[in-house]
GUZA-383296 format. One record per residue: y, x, z of N, C-alpha, C in turn; residue in one letter. Coordinates in nm, 3 decimals. Layout:
# residues N
Y,X,Z,Y,X,Z,Y,X,Z,a
...
***
This chain:
# residues 50
-0.826,-2.209,-0.431,-0.883,-2.084,-0.383,-0.786,-2.012,-0.290,y
-0.656,-2.019,-0.318,-0.559,-1.945,-0.238,-0.546,-1.997,-0.096,l
-0.588,-2.119,-0.071,-0.577,-2.175,0.064,-0.707,-2.164,0.142,t
-0.811,-2.109,0.081,-0.938,-2.099,0.151,-0.934,-1.987,0.255,s
-1.019,-1.998,0.353,-1.023,-1.899,0.462,-1.068,-1.763,0.409,e
-1.163,-1.761,0.318,-1.210,-1.634,0.263,-1.099,-1.561,0.188,k
-1.020,-1.635,0.115,-0.909,-1.575,0.042,-0.808,-1.514,0.138,s
-0.776,-1.586,0.244,-0.679,-1.536,0.341,-0.730,-1.412,0.412,n
-0.855,-1.412,0.452,-0.913,-1.295,0.520,-0.915,-1.175,0.426,i
-0.949,-1.196,0.301,-0.950,-1.088,0.203,-0.812,-1.029,0.183,g
-0.712,-1.114,0.179,-0.573,-1.067,0.162,-0.528,-0.985,0.282,f
-0.560,-1.033,0.402,-0.522,-0.962,0.524,-0.593,-0.826,0.529,v
-0.719,-0.822,0.492,-0.793,-0.695,0.489,-0.731,-0.599,0.388,r
-0.693,-0.649,0.272,-0.632,-0.565,0.169,-0.499,-0.507,0.219,f
-0.415,-0.590,0.278,-0.286,-0.545,0.330,-0.307,-0.442,0.442,i
-0.405,-0.466,0.529,-0.433,-0.371,0.637,-0.479,-0.238,0.581,a
-0.562,-0.241,0.477,-0.611,-0.119,0.415,-0.496,-0.040,0.352,m
-0.409,-0.108,0.281,-0.293,-0.042,0.219,-0.202,0.018,0.326,v
-0.178,-0.058,0.432,-0.093,-0.011,0.540,-0.153,0.113,0.606,s
-0.284,0.112,0.629,-0.350,0.228,0.689,-0.342,0.350,0.599,n
-0.358,0.331,0.469,-0.348,0.443,0.374,-0.206,0.502,0.377,c
-0.105,0.417,0.381,0.032,0.465,0.384,0.060,0.539,0.515,i
0.010,0.486,0.626,0.027,0.554,0.755,-0.040,0.692,0.753,e
-0.161,0.698,0.696,-0.233,0.825,0.687,-0.153,0.927,0.605,y
-0.104,0.884,0.490,-0.026,0.975,0.405,0.104,1.017,0.471,l
0.166,0.926,0.546,0.292,0.962,0.612,0.268,1.067,0.719,s
0.158,1.057,0.791,0.127,1.158,0.892,0.084,1.290,0.827,h
0.007,1.280,0.721,-0.043,1.400,0.653,0.069,1.484,0.595,k
0.167,1.419,0.532,0.274,1.491,0.465,0.404,1.496,0.544,y
0.405,1.439,0.664,0.524,1.443,0.748,0.640,1.361,0.695,g
0.609,1.254,0.624,0.712,1.166,0.570,0.715,1.037,0.650,l
0.823,0.964,0.635,0.829,0.832,0.699,0.751,0.732,0.613,s
0.719,0.619,0.674,0.648,0.511,0.606,0.723,0.472,0.479,f
0.856,0.456,0.492,0.939,0.416,0.378,0.937,0.521,0.267,y
0.943,0.649,0.305,0.943,0.756,0.204,0.812,0.758,0.125,e
0.700,0.733,0.192,0.571,0.728,0.122,0.571,0.614,0.021,v
0.618,0.498,0.063,0.623,0.382,-0.028,0.713,0.413,-0.147,i
0.827,0.475,-0.121,0.923,0.509,-0.227,0.861,0.605,-0.327,k
0.793,0.708,-0.279,0.729,0.806,-0.369,0.615,0.743,-0.448,e
0.537,0.660,-0.384,0.428,0.591,-0.455,0.484,0.500,-0.564,c
0.593,0.432,-0.533,0.657,0.344,-0.632,0.705,0.424,-0.752,s
0.766,0.540,-0.726,0.812,0.626,-0.835,0.697,0.667,-0.925,k
0.585,0.706,-0.863,0.468,0.750,-0.941,0.411,0.635,-1.023,e
0.402,0.516,-0.963,0.349,0.401,-1.036,0.438,0.364,-1.154,l
0.569,0.370,-1.133,0.662,0.339,-1.242,0.649,0.444,-1.352,i
0.640,0.571,-1.313,0.628,0.680,-1.410,0.499,0.664,-1.491,k
0.388,0.630,-1.427,0.260,0.612,-1.497,0.263,0.490,-1.586,k
0.334,0.386,-1.542,0.339,0.262,-1.617,0.420,0.270,-1.744,g
0.523,0.355,-1.747,0.611,0.362,-1.861,0.586,0.483,-1.950,f
0.492,0.568,-1.915,0.469,0.686,-2.000,0.342,0.674,-2.079,s
***
C-alpha cells in the first residue's frame, strides 16, 4: 500500500495541508514557521502526558 500512487498522493496532500496551516498560523500570530512548530510540539507533549 505504501508504494501505491494513491498513498503517495494522499501523503503529499496531508503534508501540504499541514504546511499551509502552519504558514497561516505563523502569519496570524507573527511568529516564524519554526516557532509555530515548536509551540505546537509543546502543546502536543503537554496534552499527551497530562
